[in-house]
C-alpha positions in Angstrom: -98.8 -3.8 -89.4 -102.3 -3.0 -90.7 -104.4 -5.1 -93.0 -106.4 -2.8 -95.3 -108.4 -5.7 -96.7 -110.6 -6.0 -93.6 -112.8 -3.4 -91.8 -114.8 -0.3 -92.7 -113.1 1.5 -95.6 -113.9 5.0 -94.3 -112.2 4.3 -91.0 -109.3 2.4 -92.5 -108.5 5.0 -95.1 -108.7 7.9 -92.6 -106.6 6.2 -89.9 -104.0 5.0 -92.4 -103.8 8.5 -93.9 -103.4 10.5 -90.7 -99.7 9.4 -90.0 -98.9 10.0 -93.6 -100.4 13.5 -93.3 -98.5 14.3 -90.2 -95.3 13.0 -91.9 -95.8 15.2 -95.0 -96.7 18.1 -92.8 -93.4 17.7 -90.9 -91.5 17.6 -94.2 -93.3 20.7 -95.3 -92.6 22.4 -92.0 -89.0 21.7 -92.5 -89.1 23.0 -96.0 -90.8 26.2 -94.9 -88.4 26.6 -92.0 -85.4 26.0 -94.4 -86.8 28.8 -96.7 -87.3 31.2 -93.8 -83.8 30.5 -92.3 -82.1 31.0 -95.7 -84.1 34.2 -96.4 -83.7 35.7 -92.9 -80.0 35.0 -92.3 -78.6 34.8 -95.8 -80.7 37.4 -97.6 -83.0 37.7 -100.7 -80.3 36.6 -103.2 -79.7 33.3 -101.3 -83.4 32.6 -101.1 -83.9 33.4 -104.8 -80.9 31.1 -105.6 -82.5 28.2 -103.7 -85.9 28.9 -105.2 -84.4 29.0 -108.7 -83.2 25.4 -108.3 -86.1 24.0 -106.3 -87.8 22.6 -109.4 -84.6 20.7 -110.3 -84.3 19.1 -106.9 -88.0 18.5 -106.9 -87.7 16.8 -110.3 -85.0 14.3 -109.2 -86.2 13.7 -105.6 -89.8 13.4 -106.8 -88.7 10.7 -109.3 -87.0 8.7 -106.6 -89.9 9.1 -104.2 -92.3 7.9 -106.9 -89.9 5.0 -107.7 -89.9 3.8 -104.1 -93.7 4.1 -103.8 -94.1 2.2 -107.1 -91.9 -0.6 -105.9 -93.9 -0.7 -102.6 -97.1 -1.3 -104.5 -95.8 -4.8 -105.4 -94.8 -5.3 -101.8 -98.3 -4.3 -100.7 -99.9 -6.7 -103.2 -97.8 -9.6 -102.0 -98.5 -8.7 -98.4 -102.3 -8.6 -99.2 -102.0 -12.0 -100.9 -100.2 -13.4 -97.9 -97.1 -14.3 -99.9 -94.4 -13.3 -97.4 -91.5 -14.9 -99.3 -92.3 -12.9 -102.4 -93.0 -9.8 -100.4 -89.4 -10.0 -98.9 -88.0 -10.5 -102.4 -89.8 -7.5 -103.7 -88.5 -5.3 -100.9 -84.9 -6.6 -101.6 -85.3 -5.9 -105.3 -86.5 -2.4 -104.5 -83.3 -1.7 -102.7 -81.1 -3.1 -105.5 -82.9 -1.5 -108.4 -83.4 1.8 -106.6 -79.7 2.0 -105.6 -78.6 1.5 -109.1 -81.0 4.2 -110.5 -80.1 6.7 -107.7 -76.4 6.3 -108.4 -77.1 6.8 -112.1 -79.0 10.0 -111.5 -76.2 11.3 -109.2 -73.5 10.7 -111.8 -75.7 12.1 -114.6 -76.7 15.2 -112.6 -73.2 16.1 -111.5 -71.7 15.5 -115.0 -74.2 17.8 -116.7 -74.9 20.3 -113.9 -73.4 23.2 -115.8 -75.7 22.6 -118.8 -78.7 22.1 -116.6 -78.2 25.3 -114.7 -77.8 27.2 -118.0 -81.1 25.7 -119.2 -82.8 27.0 -116.0 -81.9 30.6 -117.0 -80.7 31.4 -113.5 -79.5 35.0 -113.2 -75.8 35.3 -113.3 -75.4 36.9 -109.9 -77.4 34.0 -108.3 -75.5 31.2 -110.2 -72.6 30.6 -107.7 -75.0 30.1 -104.7 -77.5 28.1 -106.8 -74.7 25.7 -107.9 -73.2 25.3 -104.4 -76.7 24.4 -103.1 -77.9 22.0 -105.7 -74.6 20.1 -106.1 -74.9 18.9 -102.5 -78.5 17.8 -103.0 -77.6 15.8 -106.1 -74.6 14.1 -104.3 -77.0 12.9 -101.5 -79.6 11.3 -103.7 -78.8 7.8 -102.6 -79.5 8.6 -98.9 -82.8 10.2 -99.9 -83.9 7.1 -101.9 -82.9 4.5 -99.2 -85.0 6.3 -96.6 -87.9 6.6 -99.0 -87.7 2.9 -99.9 -87.7 1.8 -96.2 -90.6 4.1 -95.4 -92.5 2.9 -98.4 -92.0 -0.8 -97.4 -93.3 0.0 -93.9 -96.4 1.6 -95.3 -96.9 -1.3 -97.7 -97.4 -3.6 -94.7 -99.7 -1.0 -93.0 -97.2 0.7 -90.7 -97.5 4.5 -91.2 -96.6 5.5 -87.7 -92.9 4.4 -87.7 -92.0 6.5 -90.8 -93.7 9.4 -89.1 -91.7 9.2 -85.9 -88.4 8.7 -87.7 -89.2 11.6 -90.0 -90.0 13.8 -87.0 -86.5 13.1 -85.6 -85.0 13.8 -89.0 -86.8 17.1 -89.5 -85.7 18.3 -86.0 -82.1 17.4 -86.8 -82.4 19.1 -90.2 -83.6 22.4 -88.7 -81.0 22.2 -86.0 -78.4 21.6 -88.6 -79.6 24.5 -90.7 -79.3 26.8 -87.7 -75.9 25.5 -86.7 -74.3 25.7 -90.2 -76.0 28.9 -91.3 -76.3 30.9 -88.1 -73.4 29.7 -86.0 -70.8 28.6 -88.6 -71.9 31.1 -91.3 -71.3 28.4 -93.9 -73.5 29.9 -96.6 -76.3 28.5 -98.6 -74.6 25.2 -99.2 -74.9 24.4 -95.5 -78.7 24.1 -95.8 -78.2 21.4 -98.4 -75.6 19.6 -96.2 -78.0 19.6 -93.3 -80.7 18.1 -95.5 -78.6 15.2 -96.8 -77.2 14.4 -93.3 -80.7 14.2 -91.9 -81.9 11.9 -94.7 -78.9 9.6 -94.2 -79.6 9.4 -90.5 -83.3 8.7 -91.1 -82.4 5.8 -93.3 -80.1 4.3 -90.7 -82.7 4.6 -87.9 -85.4 3.2 -90.1 -83.4 0.2 -91.3 -82.4 -0.9 -87.8 -85.9 -0.5 -86.5 -87.3 -2.6 -89.4 -84.9 -5.4 -88.9 -85.6 -5.5 -85.2 -89.4 -5.1 -85.3 -90.6 -6.9 -88.3 -89.4 -10.4 -89.0 -91.2 -10.4 -92.4 -88.9 -7.6 -93.5 -85.7 -9.1 -92.4 -83.7 -9.8 -95.5 -81.3 -12.6 -96.1 -79.0 -13.4 -99.0 -81.6 -15.7 -100.4 -84.0 -12.7 -100.8 -81.7 -11.0 -103.2 -81.2 -14.2 -105.3 -83.3 -16.2 -107.7 -85.8 -13.4 -108.2 -88.6 -14.2 -110.7 -88.0 -12.1 -113.8 -91.7 -11.5 -114.1 -91.8 -9.9 -110.7 -88.7 -7.7 -111.4 -90.4 -6.6 -114.6 -93.6 -5.8 -112.7 -91.6 -3.8 -110.1 -89.8 -1.8 -112.8 -93.1 -1.2 -114.5 -94.7 0.1 -111.3 -91.7 2.0 -110.0 -90.7 3.7 -113.2 -94.3 4.5 -114.0 -94.8 6.3 -110.6 -91.3 7.8 -110.9 -91.9 9.2 -114.4 -95.4 10.3 -113.4 -93.8 12.5 -110.8 -91.0 13.5 -113.2 -93.2 14.5 -116.1 -95.1 16.8 -113.7 -91.8 18.3 -112.5 -90.3 18.6 -116.0 -93.3 20.8 -116.9 -92.7 22.8 -113.7 -89.0 23.0 -114.5 -89.6 24.4 -117.9 -92.0 26.9 -116.4 -89.3 27.8 -113.9 -87.0 28.7 -116.7 -89.5 31.3 -117.8 -90.1 32.5 -114.2 -86.3 32.9 -113.7 -86.3 35.6 -116.4 -89.0 37.7 -114.6 -86.6 39.0 -111.9 -85.7 38.3 -108.3 -89.0 39.5 -106.8 -91.1 37.2 -109.0 -88.7 34.3 -108.2 -89.2 34.9 -104.5 -93.0 35.3 -104.9 -93.3 32.1 -106.9 -91.0 30.2 -104.4 -93.4 31.3 -101.6 -96.5 30.5 -103.6 -95.2 27.0 -104.4 -94.2 26.3 -100.8 -97.7 27.2 -99.7 -99.3 25.3 -102.5 -97.3 22.2 -101.4 -98.8 22.7 -98.0 -102.3 23.1 -99.4 -101.9 20.1 -101.6 -100.5 18.0 -98.9 -103.8 16.1 -98.4 -103.9 15.2 -102.1 -100.5 13.5 -101.8 -101.5 11.9 -98.5 -104.7 10.2 -99.8 -102.9 9.4 -103.1 -100.3 7.4 -101.2 -103.1 5.9 -99.1 -105.0 4.8 -102.2 -101.9 3.2 -103.8 -101.4 1.0 -100.8 -105.1 0.4 -100.1 -105.9 -0.6 -103.7 -102.7 -2.7 -103.9 -103.5 -4.7 -100.8 -107.2 -5.2 -101.7 -106.2 -6.2 -105.3 -103.7 -8.7 -103.9 -106.5 -10.1 -101.7 -108.9 -10.2 -104.5 -111.4 -7.9 -102.7 -112.3 -5.6 -105.6 -115.6 -4.6 -104.1 -113.7 -2.5 -101.5 -111.7 -0.5 -104.1 -114.5 1.8 -105.2 -115.6 2.4 -101.6 -112.1 3.5 -100.7 -111.8 5.9 -103.7 -115.1 7.5 -102.9 -114.1 8.1 -99.2 -110.7 9.5 -100.2 -112.4 11.9 -102.7 -114.8 13.1 -100.0 -112.0 13.8 -97.5 -109.9 15.7 -100.0 -112.8 17.8 -101.3 -113.4 19.1 -97.8 -109.7 20.0 -97.5 -109.8 21.8 -100.9 -112.6 24.0 -99.7 -110.6 24.9 -96.6 -107.5 25.7 -98.6 -109.4 28.1 -100.8 -110.9 29.9 -97.8 -107.3 30.3 -96.3 -106.0 31.8 -99.5 -108.7 34.5 -99.6 -108.5 35.4 -95.9 -104.9 35.0 -94.7 -103.0 34.4 -97.9 -100.7 37.5 -97.7 -99.9 36.7 -94.0 -98.9 33.1 -95.0 -96.6 34.5 -97.7 -95.0 36.8 -95.2 -94.5 33.8 -92.8 -92.6 31.9 -95.6 -90.5 34.8 -96.9 -90.2 37.2 -94.0 -90.7 40.1 -96.5 -93.2 42.9 -96.7 -92.3 43.6 -100.3 -95.6 44.5 -102.0 -94.7 42.9 -105.4 -93.8 39.6 -103.7 -97.0 39.6 -101.6 -99.3 40.6 -104.4 -98.1 38.0 -107.0 -97.8 35.1 -104.5 -101.4 35.7 -103.1 -102.8 36.1 -106.6 -101.3 32.7 -107.5 -102.9 31.1 -104.4 -106.3 32.7 -104.8 -106.7 31.6 -108.5 -105.3 28.1 -108.1 -107.1 27.0 -105.0 -110.6 27.5 -106.5 -109.8 24.7 -108.9 -108.4 22.2 -106.4 -111.4 19.9 -106.8 -109.9 18.9 -110.2 -106.5 18.3 -108.6 -108.2 16.1 -106.0 -109.7 13.8 -108.6 -106.3 13.6 -110.5 -104.2 12.7 -107.4 -106.7 10.1 -106.1 -107.4 8.4 -109.4 -103.9 8.1 -110.7 -102.5 6.6 -107.5 -105.5 4.2 -107.2 -104.8 3.1 -110.8 -101.1 2.5 -110.0 -102.2 0.3 -107.1 -104.6 -1.6 -109.4 -101.9 -2.2 -112.0 -102.6 0.4 -114.6 -99.2 2.1 -115.0 -100.0 3.7 -118.4 -103.0 6.0 -117.9 -101.4 8.0 -115.1 -98.4 8.5 -117.3 -100.6 9.8 -120.2 -102.2 12.2 -117.8 -98.9 13.4 -116.4 -97.5 13.8 -120.0 -100.4 16.1 -120.8 -99.5 18.2 -117.8 -95.9 18.4 -118.9 -96.8 19.3 -122.4 -99.2 21.9 -121.3 -96.7 23.6 -119.0 -94.0 23.6 -121.7 -96.4 25.3 -124.2 -97.5 27.9 -121.6 -93.8 28.6 -120.7 -93.1 29.6 -124.3 -96.4 31.3 -125.0 -98.4 32.8 -122.1 -95.5 33.7 -119.8 -93.7 35.8 -122.4 -97.0 37.4 -123.3 -98.6 37.9 -119.9 -95.7 37.6 -117.5 -96.4 36.1 -114.1 -100.2 36.1 -114.9 -99.4 33.4 -117.5 -97.8 31.3 -114.7 -100.8 31.8 -112.5 -103.1 30.5 -115.3 -100.8 27.5 -116.2 -101.8 24.8 -113.7 -105.6 25.2 -113.7 -105.6 25.1 -117.5 -103.6 21.8 -117.6 -105.6 20.2 -114.7 -108.8 20.3 -116.8 -107.0 18.6 -119.7 -105.1 15.9 -117.7 -108.2 14.7 -115.7 -109.9 13.6 -118.9 -108.0 10.3 -119.6 -108.2 9.4 -115.9 -112.0 9.8 -115.8 -112.5 7.8 -119.0 -110.2 5.0 -118.0 -111.2 4.5 -114.3 -114.6 3.2 -115.3 -113.2 0.9 -117.9 -110.8 -0.9 -115.5 -111.4 -4.5 -114.7 -111.4 -3.7 -111.0 -114.5 -1.5 -111.4 -116.2 -4.0 -113.8 -115.7 -6.7 -111.2 -117.0 -4.4 -108.5 -120.2 -3.9 -110.5 -120.7 -7.6 -111.0 -119.9 -8.2 -107.3 -122.5 -5.7 -106.2 -125.1 -7.3 -108.5 -124.4 -10.7 -107.0 -124.8 -9.3 -103.5 -128.2 -7.9 -104.4 
C-alpha cells in the first residue's frame, strides 16, 4: 500500500506512475504484437478486419475501464480518509455494479452486432473475419471488467506493482496463445480474440486470490455487500459512469470517424490502424499520469489535504510535457520505421499516410497532456460533469469531421480531426479547474501559510 497524502508530491507522483506506465506499456506491447502476428501470419485482409473493428472494441472496453477507475476513486477517497469499512463496501459495490453493467453490454452488443457492423461500413470481403473477431471480444467483457476492477482497487490503496506483475503474466500468456492458435492450430482471426479473453480471465483469477491473501482490508465478507449507504452507491455510479462515459464519448467520436475511414480502402484502414497503435504508445504517458492524478487527488481530497492537489497536477504536467516532446521527435525521425514494425509492410501508401498522421498529431500533444491530466484530476476531486462536457465536445467534433472533412479531403481530414477538437475540448477544463473549491482552498491555505 502507498499513502499519497504524505511525502514530496514530485517523488510520490513519479514512483506511483512508473508501475502504471510499465503496465500500460506491456498492454500496448501485446496489442502491437497481436497486430503483427495477425498481419504476418493471416495477411492484410485479416489485419484490416481487426483494425476495422478496433474502435468498437475500444469503445466498450474503454467504457468498462473508465467505470472501474471511477469506482476506485471512491475507494481511494475512503482509504485516504481512513474509513476502512466504507472502503471495503465501495470495492464490493464496484464488483456488483460493474458485473451488472458488463453483462448488459455483452447482451446488447451480441444482440445488435449485425446492425453495429453495418454502421461501421466494413467492406463486404472483410465482414466475416471482422464478425468472428469482435463477437469473441464482446462475449468476454465480464472477464475484462473483473480484472480492471481488481487492479483499480489495488491502485486505490497505493499498490501499482501487483497489477503490473499480473499483467506481465497475462500479456505473456496472451502472446503465447496468439502464436499457438494462429500459427500452430491455424484457427484464423478469431483465435487472437480467444487468446485475449482467456488471458484476461486468468489475470482476474490471479489478482483476486492475491488480493484476498495479501490485503486484509480488501477481504470481502457478506456484510460488505449488504446495507450499503444509498448515498455512497449514488456517488459511485456518478464517478464510475462519468469516467466510463468520458471514455465512451471519445471512442464514439473515433468510431464514427472509423466509419468514414473504412470507406477509404484497405490500405488506408491498415495505415490508420498502425497510426492509432503508435499513437496509443505515444499517448501512454498521458493515460498513466491521468490515472495517477485520479488516485492522488482522490486520496488527498479524502484526507482533506487540498494544498497538495495543485502541486501534484503541476508535477504531472511537467513530466508529460517532456514525454510529448520526445514523441514528436520520434515521429519525425523514425516514424516510418515504427509503422513498418507494427504492420510488417513496405507499402508506400500505408507508410506515407501513417507517418503523416503521426507527424501532424504529435506537435499538438501538449494540448492533449493538459486535457488528460485535468479531467482525471477533476474526477478525483469530485467534478464528474466538466470532464464529460469536454469529452462530448470531442465526440461532436469528430462526428462533424467524419461527415464533412473526410469526404472532402480524404485521409487528410482524418489527420486534421484530433488536433482541431483538442483545442476546443481543453477550453472548459481550463475554465473550470481554477473555479473548483479544491483550488480555492489551496489558495487560502497558501495565504495562511505565508
